C-alpha positions in Angstrom: -3.3 20.0 48.4 0.8 21.4 47.4 0.7 24.8 45.7 1.6 23.5 42.7 -0.4 20.2 42.3 -3.0 22.0 39.9 -1.3 22.0 37.6 -0.6 17.5 37.3 -1.6 15.8 34.9 -5.4 14.6 35.9 -5.2 10.5 35.4 -7.8 9.5 32.8 -10.3 6.8 34.3 -10.5 3.9 31.7 -13.9 3.6 29.5 -14.3 0.2 30.5 -15.4 -1.9 33.7 -11.8 -3.9 34.0 -13.2 -6.5 35.5 -15.2 -7.2 32.5 -13.0 -6.5 29.3 -15.1 -6.7 26.6 -13.5 -7.2 22.2 -15.0 -3.6 21.7 -13.1 -2.3 23.9 -9.8 -3.2 22.8 -6.8 -0.4 22.1 -3.4 0.5 21.7 -1.6 -1.7 23.6 -4.2 -4.0 24.8 -3.3 -8.5 24.8 -5.9 -10.8 24.2 -5.5 -14.9 23.5 -7.0 -16.4 20.1 -6.6 -19.6 18.6 -4.5 -20.1 21.3 -1.8 -17.6 20.8 -1.0 -14.4 23.0 -1.4 -11.1 20.0 -0.6 -6.9 21.2 -2.9 -4.4 19.4 0.2 -2.0 17.6 -2.5 0.2 16.2 -6.1 1.2 16.0 -8.0 2.1 13.0 -11.7 3.8 12.4 -13.6 3.4 9.9 -16.0 5.8 9.1 -18.6 4.5 6.5 -21.5 7.4 6.3 -25.1 8.2 8.8 -22.9 8.5 12.1 -22.5 5.3 11.2 -18.5 3.4 12.4 -16.0 0.2 13.0 -13.1 -0.1 14.3 -10.1 -2.4 13.3 -7.0 -3.0 14.9 -3.4 -4.2 14.0 -2.0 -7.2 16.2 0.8 -9.7 16.5 1.6 -12.3 18.3 5.4 -12.3 18.4 4.9 -13.5 14.7 2.7 -12.5 12.3 0.7 -10.0 12.0 -3.3 -9.6 11.8 -5.7 -7.0 11.3 -9.3 -7.6 14.0 -12.3 -6.1 12.4 -14.7 -4.7 15.3 -18.6 -4.2 14.3 -21.3 -3.0 16.2 -24.4 -2.5 13.9 -25.9 -5.5 14.2 -24.4 -7.2 17.2 -21.5 -8.0 17.4 -19.4 -9.5 13.8 -15.5 -9.4 13.9 -13.0 -10.6 11.5 -9.5 -11.8 11.6 -7.8 -11.6 9.4 -4.5 -10.8 7.0 -2.7 -8.9 4.0 -2.6 -10.7 0.8 -1.6 -9.7 -2.3 -4.6 -8.4 -4.7 -2.9 -10.4 -7.4 -2.9 -13.8 -5.6 -6.0 -13.7 -5.8 -6.6 -12.9 -9.4 -4.0 -11.7 -11.7 -5.9 -9.8 -14.2 -8.1 -8.2 -10.6 -7.4 -4.8 -11.0 -8.3 -4.4 -14.4 -11.0 -6.0 -14.3 -12.9 -4.0 -11.8 -11.7 -1.2 -13.2 -13.1 -2.0 -17.1 -16.0 -2.8 -16.0 -16.5 -0.1 -12.6 -18.0 -3.0 -10.3 -15.6 -6.0 -9.0 -16.7 -9.8 -10.0 -19.7 -12.1 -8.6 -17.8 -14.7 -7.3 -13.5 -15.1 -7.1 -11.3 -18.3 -6.2 -8.8 -18.3 -3.4 -6.7 -20.9 -1.7 -9.2 -23.4 -2.6 -12.6 -21.6 -1.5 -15.0 -20.2 -3.6 -15.9 -16.7 -2.9 -19.2 -15.2 -3.3 -20.1 -11.2 -3.4 -21.3 -9.6 -1.1 -21.4 -6.3 -0.5 -20.0 -2.6 -1.5 -18.8 0.1 0.9 -17.9 3.3 0.5 -15.6 5.2 3.7 -12.8 6.9 5.2 -10.3 5.6 6.9 -8.0 6.8 9.9 -5.4 6.3 11.9 -6.7 7.0 15.5 -2.9 7.9 15.6 -2.3 10.0 13.8 -3.5 13.8 15.7 -4.2 15.8 12.8 -8.4 13.6 12.1 -6.7 12.7 8.2 -9.3 10.7 6.5 -8.3 8.4 3.5 -11.4 7.1 1.3 -11.6 3.5 -0.6 -14.3 1.6 -1.5 -14.6 -2.0 0.2 -15.6 -5.5 -1.2 -16.3 -7.2 1.1 -16.9 -11.4 0.2 -17.8 -14.6 1.6 -17.7 -18.5 1.8 -20.4 -21.0 1.0 -20.4 -21.4 4.8 -19.7 -17.4 6.0 -16.5 -19.3 7.7 -14.1 -17.4 5.3 -14.0 -13.5 3.8 -12.1 -12.1 1.6 -11.7 -8.2 1.0 -10.4 -6.5 -1.5 -10.4 -2.8 -2.1 -9.4 0.9 -3.9 -7.9 3.5 -2.5 -7.5 6.5 -4.9 -7.6 5.7 -8.4 -5.4 2.7 -9.1 -4.5 0.6 -5.7 -5.5 -2.7 -4.9 -5.4 -5.0 -1.6 -6.4 -7.3 -0.5 -7.1 -10.0 2.8 -7.9 -12.9 3.8 -9.7 -14.6 7.2 -11.5 -16.4 8.9 -15.1 -14.7 10.8 -15.3 -15.0 14.2 -17.0 -15.1 17.6 -16.2 -12.8 20.1 -16.2 -16.0 23.1 -13.2 -17.1 20.7 -11.6 -13.4 22.4 -10.3 -14.1 25.7 -8.4 -12.7 28.2 -8.1 -9.0 27.6 -5.7 -7.6 29.6 -5.4 -3.5 29.0 -1.8 -2.6 28.3 -0.1 1.0 28.0 -1.4 3.3 25.5 
């Protein structure tokens, strides 16, 4: 050991088994395959749902599309892959209807499918790249189709800012060939 070796930054050991990577190990820069495409994790977000319950979401790109991979480990692993859509594409007056009634509709139509209200969650959102630790509060309303294969999520950020996302529910085995990347 040289005189200044103690000043060198020690390499952190990964918190995952590199020989058995799972979707729960994903981090920024990781690459995985889904639906015959390679996806790269661009950003990592954490959701705090209260009572020491957290979930993660990953902004991913396949070179042409941007999607959001949500991984929830509450009762087993629940995964959705969604894309942002315009909230008014779901229903033209949806934000006004929610604000007027103080609740979302029980049923919504989108992309030729009928979605049924599953529940409401209030949480705190955190971008894991933001070292300040700032969070943003939001309300999320989840909808699923008859077969629980597709999901529609409506979110309210602040007083009148609404967002929507649409996608499908996937199984963990559908994500394969996970490769760690550089942060």
